[in-house]
KOLLO-837788 format. One record per residue: residue in one letter; x, y, z of N, C-alpha, C, CB in turn. Coordinates in steps of 0.02 Angstrom, whole numbers, plus 50000, padded with zeros to 5 digits. Glycine has a CB too. Layout:
residues N
PT tikol  n_px  n_py  n_pz ca_px ca_py ca_pz  c_px  c_py  c_pz cb_px cb_py cb_pz
PT     a     X     Y     Z     X     Y     Z     X     Y     Z     X     Y     Z
...
***
This chain:
residues 177
PT tikol  n_px  n_py  n_pz ca_px ca_py ca_pz  c_px  c_py  c_pz cb_px cb_py cb_pz
PT     m 50270 49418 48361 50329 49380 48380 50345 49391 48454 50388 49399 48337
PT     d 50325 49449 48480 50339 49466 48549 50311 49414 48597 50311 49534 48566
PT     s 50255 49382 48579 50224 49334 48623 50263 49268 48628 50154 49320 48600
PT     l 50315 49261 48588 50354 49199 48590 50421 49208 48627 50367 49174 48520
PT     t 50429 49263 48662 50491 49272 48700 50490 49225 48760 50500 49346 48722
PT     v 50549 49211 48786 50555 49164 48843 50513 49187 48902 50629 49158 48864
PT     d 50517 49251 48919 50479 49275 48977 50403 49268 48966 50496 49348 48991
PT     n 50380 49281 48905 50308 49274 48891 50286 49202 48893 50293 49304 48823
PT     v 50324 49157 48861 50304 49087 48857 50302 49056 48927 50353 49047 48812
PT     y 50356 49064 48965 50359 49033 49031 50317 49070 49082 50432 49029 49054
PT     g 50315 49136 49078 50272 49174 49123 50199 49157 49114 50282 49249 49113
PT     r 50178 49150 49051 50109 49130 49036 50094 49060 49060 50095 49135 48960
PT     a 50141 49014 49050 50131 48945 49072 50123 48942 49149 50190 48900 49050
PT     l 50165 48978 49184 50160 48979 49257 50094 49011 49279 50219 49017 49289
PT     f 50076 49065 49247 50013 49099 49264 49953 49053 49253 50005 49164 49223
PT     d 49951 49020 49195 49895 48976 49179 49890 48919 49230 49903 48947 49108
PT     a 49947 48890 49249 49947 48836 49298 49924 48862 49366 50017 48804 49304
PT     a 49949 48920 49386 49930 48949 49451 49856 48967 49453 49973 49011 49466
PT     k 49832 48996 49399 49761 49015 49394 49716 48954 49399 49747 49054 49329
PT     e 49735 48901 49363 49696 48839 49363 49690 48811 49434 49729 48788 49316
PT     r 49741 48820 49474 49741 48794 49542 49719 48846 49595 49809 48768 49559
PT     g 49702 48906 49572 49681 48959 49618 49738 48984 49662 49625 48934 49660
PT     k 49799 48984 49635 49857 49002 49676 49897 49060 49645 49902 48942 49685
PT     t 49866 49104 49608 49904 49157 49575 49939 49202 49626 49859 49199 49531
PT     a 49905 49220 49679 49935 49265 49729 49991 49229 49767 49882 49291 49778
PT     l 49977 49167 49789 50027 49128 49826 50090 49119 49786 49998 49060 49846
PT     i 50083 49097 49724 50142 49085 49683 50178 49150 49668 50122 49049 49617
PT     g 50141 49204 49660 50173 49269 49649 50216 49289 49709 50120 49323 49637
PT     e 50190 49279 49769 50228 49296 49830 50289 49250 49837 50184 49290 49892
PT     e 50280 49186 49823 50336 49139 49827 50389 49157 49775 50312 49067 49816
PT     y 50367 49176 49715 50414 49195 49662 50457 49253 49685 50376 49213 49597
PT     k 50425 49303 49717 50462 49361 49742 50511 49340 49797 50413 49414 49769
PT     a 50491 49294 49840 50535 49271 49894 50596 49235 49865 50496 49225 49942
PT     v 50585 49192 49816 50640 49157 49784 50685 49207 49748 50614 49103 49734
PT     s 50655 49257 49717 50694 49309 49683 50740 49346 49732 50648 49359 49648
PT     r 50713 49360 49792 50755 49393 49843 50812 49348 49864 50712 49412 49904
PT     i 50799 49284 49870 50852 49237 49889 50906 49234 49835 50824 49166 49902
PT     f 50884 49233 49771 50933 49234 49716 50973 49299 49718 50896 49227 49648
PT     a 50940 49355 49732 50975 49420 49733 51025 49423 49792 50924 49477 49739
PT     d 51005 49395 49849 51048 49396 49908 51105 49345 49904 51007 49384 49970
PT     n 51095 49293 49862 51144 49239 49855 51160 49227 49782 51117 49174 49888
PT     p 51196 49273 49750 51209 49267 49678 51245 49203 49659 51249 49327 49655
PT     l 51282 49173 49705 51316 49110 49689 51266 49054 49677 51365 49092 49745
PT     l 51210 49056 49711 51159 49005 49701 51132 49007 49629 51101 49014 49751
PT     k 51114 49067 49607 51089 49073 49539 51144 49056 49489 51063 49145 49526
PT     k 51205 49076 49504 51261 49060 49460 51271 48984 49454 51327 49093 49486
PT     l 51263 48949 49511 51268 48876 49510 51217 48846 49462 51257 48847 49581
PT     l 51156 48874 49462 51103 48848 49419 51115 48863 49345 51036 48876 49441
PT     l 51160 48909 49332 51175 48928 49263 51236 48891 49234 51188 49003 49259
PT     i 51276 48859 49277 51337 48826 49254 51319 48763 49214 51383 48808 49313
PT     p 51338 48761 49150 51319 48703 49109 51355 48638 49128 51334 48718 49037
PT     t 51411 48642 49162 51447 48580 49180 51418 48547 49243 51521 48596 49191
PT     v 51375 48582 49280 51340 48551 49336 51278 48517 49308 51322 48604 49393
PT     s 51269 48453 49324 51214 48415 49295 51146 48442 49319 51220 48340 49312
PT     n 51096 48433 49278 51028 48455 49297 51003 48418 49359 50980 48444 49239
PT     p 51015 48352 49365 50993 48319 49428 51027 48349 49490 51009 48244 49424
PT     a 51090 48368 49485 51124 48399 49542 51093 48468 49557 51199 48406 49528
PT     k 51076 48505 49506 51045 48571 49516 50976 48562 49548 51039 48608 49448
PT     r 50937 48515 49522 50870 48503 49550 50875 48481 49623 50832 48449 49509
PT     d 50924 48439 49638 50934 48415 49707 50950 48474 49753 50991 48363 49710
PT     a 50993 48519 49731 51010 48578 49771 50949 48622 49782 51067 48619 49736
PT     v 50910 48632 49730 50849 48674 49735 50799 48641 49783 50817 48684 49665
PT     r 50791 48575 49778 50744 48540 49822 50766 48548 49895 50739 48465 49803
PT     k 50832 48542 49908 50857 48548 49977 50847 48618 50004 50932 48529 49980
PT     i 50855 48668 49962 50849 48737 49984 50775 48758 49991 50885 48784 49935
PT     f 50734 48743 49941 50666 48769 49939 50612 48719 49956 50653 48796 49871
PT     g 50627 48654 49954 50577 48603 49967 50544 48613 50035 50608 48533 49965
PT     g 50478 48612 50036 50440 48622 50098 50430 48696 50114 50475 48589 50154
PT     h 50462 48740 50078 50455 48812 50091 50416 48847 50036 50524 48844 50098
PT     i 50412 48816 49978 50372 48844 49923 50327 48789 49897 50419 48873 49866
PT     s 50277 48809 49860 50229 48761 49833 50262 48713 49784 50171 48798 49798
PT     e 50233 48655 49778 50259 48605 49730 50256 48632 49659 50218 48539 49735
PT     e 50205 48673 49645 50198 48702 49578 50259 48745 49561 50134 48743 49573
PT     l 50279 48788 49607 50336 48831 49593 50401 48791 49592 50340 48887 49644
PT     l 50407 48743 49637 50466 48701 49638 50474 48664 49571 50463 48650 49697
PT     n 50419 48636 49547 50421 48601 49483 50436 48649 49425 50355 48565 49470
PT     f 50411 48710 49431 50425 48760 49380 50500 48776 49377 50384 48824 49393
PT     i 50531 48782 49435 50603 48793 49438 50640 48735 49405 50627 48803 49511
PT     f 50617 48675 49418 50648 48615 49387 50643 48619 49311 50613 48551 49412
PT     i 50585 48641 49286 50577 48647 49213 50626 48699 49185 50504 48668 49195
PT     l 50632 48756 49220 50679 48808 49197 50751 48781 49197 50674 48870 49242
PT     i 50767 48740 49246 50834 48710 49248 50843 48663 49189 50845 48672 49315
PT     d 50795 48619 49179 50800 48570 49124 50802 48602 49056 50742 48522 49128
PT     k 50766 48657 49048 50763 48692 48983 50816 48746 48976 50694 48722 48972
PT     r 50858 48752 49027 50912 48802 49029 50884 48873 49020 50964 48787 48974
PT     r 50832 48887 49058 50799 48952 49055 50801 48990 49122 50727 48944 49033
PT     i 50838 48964 49170 50840 48996 49235 50869 49066 49231 50882 48953 49284
PT     g 50909 49080 49180 50937 49147 49171 50884 49200 49157 50987 49146 49114
PT     a 50826 49178 49136 50771 49225 49122 50724 49233 49182 50731 49201 49061
PT     w 50745 49209 49240 50704 49209 49301 50670 49277 49313 50746 49190 49361
PT     n 50709 49331 49314 50681 49397 49330 50630 49419 49278 50736 49448 49336
PT     d 50645 49409 49214 50599 49430 49161 50534 49389 49163 50632 49423 49092
PT     i 50541 49325 49177 50481 49282 49183 50438 49306 49241 50502 49207 49193
PT     g 50469 49322 49297 50432 49347 49355 50396 49412 49340 50478 49356 49413
PT     s 50429 49457 49304 50397 49521 49286 50336 49509 49242 50447 49566 49250
PT     f 50343 49463 49194 50286 49449 49150 50229 49416 49188 50308 49405 49091
PT     y 50247 49371 49233 50196 49338 49275 50158 49391 49315 50230 49286 49324
PT     e 50194 49437 49346 50162 49489 49386 50116 49531 49343 50215 49534 49419
PT     k 50137 49547 49282 50095 49586 49235 50030 49548 49221 50134 49599 49169
PT     l 50035 49482 49210 49975 49443 49196 49928 49441 49255 49995 49372 49175
PT     v 49955 49435 49315 49913 49434 49376 49876 49501 49383 49957 49420 49438
PT     l 49913 49555 49373 49881 49621 49378 49825 49629 49326 49934 49677 49369
PT     e 49840 49609 49264 49789 49614 49211 49728 49572 49229 49818 49591 49143
PT     h 49739 49512 49254 49684 49468 49273 49641 49500 49327 49712 49401 49298
PT     d 49672 49537 49372 49637 49570 49426 49611 49640 49406 49682 49576 49487
PT     g 49616 49658 49342 49592 49722 49318 49637 49780 49338 49523 49734 49343
PT     k 49701 49765 49348 49748 49816 49369 49804 49821 49317 49777 49800 49439
PT     t 49845 49872 49326 49903 49879 49283 49959 49911 49324 49886 49923 49220
PT     r 50017 49915 49293 50072 49947 49327 50103 49999 49281 50126 49896 49349
PT     g 50140 50043 49311 50172 50096 49272 50233 50122 49309 50122 50152 49259
PT     i 50265 50170 49277 50324 50200 49306 50311 50274 49315 50387 50188 49262
PT     l 50324 50298 49375 50316 50368 49393 50385 50398 49398 50275 50377 49460
PT     y 50402 50440 49349 50468 50473 49349 50461 50541 49384 50495 50482 49277
PT     s 50507 50554 49431 50508 50619 49465 50580 50641 49475 50470 50615 49533
PT     a 50589 50705 49488 50656 50732 49499 50687 50706 49564 50655 50808 49498
PT     l 50644 50697 49614 50665 50673 49680 50619 50616 49701 50665 50731 49733
PT     p 50642 50573 49747 50598 50520 49771 50536 50550 49804 50635 50474 49822
PT     l 50479 50520 49791 50416 50545 49820 50401 50507 49884 50358 50538 49770
PT     d 50373 50542 49933 50352 50506 49994 50292 50463 49977 50337 50556 50053
PT     e 50278 50415 50019 50226 50366 50005 50157 50398 49997 50223 50314 50060
PT     k 50142 50448 50038 50077 50482 50035 50067 50515 49967 50070 50534 50091
PT     r 50118 50550 49943 50114 50585 49878 50109 50534 49821 50176 50631 49867
PT     a 50149 50481 49825 50148 50429 49773 50080 50396 49769 50203 50377 49786
PT     k 50050 50382 49827 49983 50350 49828 49930 50397 49799 49964 50330 49900
PT     a 49936 50461 49812 49889 50510 49785 49894 50512 49708 49902 50581 49814
PT     i 49955 50510 49683 49965 50510 49610 49938 50445 49580 50040 50519 49592
PT     e 49950 50389 49615 49922 50324 49592 49846 50328 49587 49942 50267 49641
PT     a 49814 50357 49638 49741 50362 49638 49715 50404 49580 49716 50391 49705
PT     k 49747 50462 49568 49727 50505 49512 49737 50470 49446 49766 50571 49513
PT     t 49793 50436 49439 49808 50400 49377 49757 50344 49366 49879 50371 49378
PT     s 49740 50309 49419 49689 50255 49415 49623 50283 49390 49680 50221 49483
PT     n 49603 50340 49417 49540 50372 49395 49543 50392 49321 49524 50433 49438
PT     m 49601 50416 49300 49609 50440 49230 49604 50382 49180 49676 50475 49222
PT     i 49635 50325 49196 49636 50271 49147 49583 50217 49159 49703 50238 49146
PT     g 49547 50222 49214 49491 50177 49226 49508 50109 49254 49455 50168 49163
PT     k 49567 50101 49281 49584 50040 49317 49640 50055 49366 49606 49984 49267
PT     e 49643 50012 49416 49692 50023 49469 49763 50018 49442 49682 49973 49526
PT     v 49805 50066 49461 49874 50069 49437 49921 50065 49497 49886 50135 49397
PT     r 49973 50024 49489 50028 50023 49537 50088 50055 49504 50044 49949 49561
PT     l 50111 50108 49535 50166 50146 49505 50231 50134 49543 50150 50221 49505
PT     e 50284 50126 49505 50351 50120 49533 50385 50188 49523 50393 50062 49499
PT     n 50408 50218 49577 50440 50284 49573 50513 50276 49554 50433 50321 49641
PT     r 50532 50309 49500 50602 50310 49478 50623 50383 49470 50611 50272 49410
PT     i 50687 50394 49482 50714 50461 49478 50736 50476 49407 50773 50470 49527
PT     d 50718 50535 49382 50739 50559 49316 50770 50627 49327 50679 50561 49264
PT     s 50837 50629 49326 50872 50692 49341 50861 50746 49287 50947 50678 49348
PT     s 50833 50727 49231 50819 50778 49179 50756 50818 49196 50811 50744 49111
PT     l 50716 50795 49243 50657 50832 49263 50676 50886 49313 50604 50784 49294
PT     v 50650 50946 49302 50662 51001 49348 50608 51000 49403 50662 51070 49311
PT     g 50549 50984 49383 50493 50980 49429 50436 50942 49397 50470 51050 49450
PT     g 50386 50925 49436 50330 50886 49410 50349 50813 49402 50306 50914 49344
PT     f 50314 50778 49359 50327 50707 49349 50300 50684 49282 50296 50666 49406
PT     r 50322 50624 49262 50296 50590 49203 50276 50520 49224 50350 50588 49145
PT     i 50221 50495 49194 50198 50428 49208 50191 50390 49143 50130 50429 49247
PT     y 50218 50330 49141 50210 50285 49085 50170 50225 49109 50279 50263 49054
PT     t 50112 50213 49079 50072 50156 49097 50028 50136 49038 50028 50171 49159
PT     d 50022 50072 49027 49980 50045 48973 49995 50077 48906 49907 50055 48990
PT     g 50058 50091 48891 50077 50120 48828 50060 50194 48822 50046 50083 48772
PT     k 50042 50225 48877 50023 50296 48877 50073 50336 48917 49952 50305 48905
PT     l 50081 50399 48898 50123 50445 48935 50079 50500 48964 50178 50475 48890
PT     i 50083 50510 49029 50051 50566 49061 50108 50612 49083 50005 50543 49123
PT     d 50112 50669 49050 50169 50714 49061 50145 50774 49101 50200 50736 48994
PT     a 50161 50774 49164 50145 50830 49209 50210 50863 49232 50102 50807 49269
PT     s 50259 50863 49187 50323 50894 49205 50318 50970 49200 50380 50867 49158
PT     l 50360 51002 49235 50362 51076 49235 50377 51102 49165 50415 51101 49285
PT     k 50423 51070 49130 50440 51091 49062 50379 51089 49016 50496 51046 49034
PT     t 50341 51035 49019 50282 51029 48977 50229 51081 48996 50252 50958 48982
PT     r 50220 51091 49060 50172 51142 49082 50191 51211 49056 50167 51144 49159
PT     l 50256 51229 49061 50279 51294 49036 50269 51299 48960 50352 51305 49055
PT     n 50286 51246 48924 50276 51246 48851 50203 51255 48833 50303 51182 48821
PT     n 50159 51223 48870 50087 51230 48857 50063 51300 48872 50047 51180 48899
PT     m 50090 51332 48923 50072 51401 48939 50096 51448 48884 50103 51423 49006
PT     k 50156 51436 48858 50182 51478 48803 50137 51474 48742 50254 51456 48783
PT     k 50113 51414 48727 50069 51404 48668 50004 51442 48678 50055 51329 48657
PT     r 49977 51443 48738 49914 51478 48751 49922 51553 48747 49887 51459 48819
PT     i 49980 51577 48766 49993 51649 48766 49999 51675 48694 50058 51665 48806
PT     k 50028 51636 48650 50039 51658 48580 49976 51667 48543 50082 51609 48543
***
């Protein structure tokens, strides 16, 4: 049933169309740019969500703002989301699209939890080790977990790599007994 969620259905449709036209990377970058505009201008996204504003008026506003700046494919996709009243799922659709692009390219993403933010050099080193461990390139997003005293945890592809200080100490205790 998970495959029938709004983000999966629309993210897959956009991915398939982009792949067919050889534009997966371009549309991915444009999607991120539009997402930043929505984030920086919450009233714009709110306008697209108001049911009393007609769909033609919403499409006209989107065409004036984005026309000529993004591909026709993405512009038309936004129109579909407006017509189907799915623009509220924009961020989730984009996340699913990105996941599909990474999978297509033999990559995956994950979350790297640490007690403190990691510098880029350290994060890249952990990404490289994780990639070697699971056999495909991994892009990790660093998030802070205040429950960690030291070390880190990685969640990727449904797997947990626990290199936290607490787990290391527990493993040492087990070996000593």
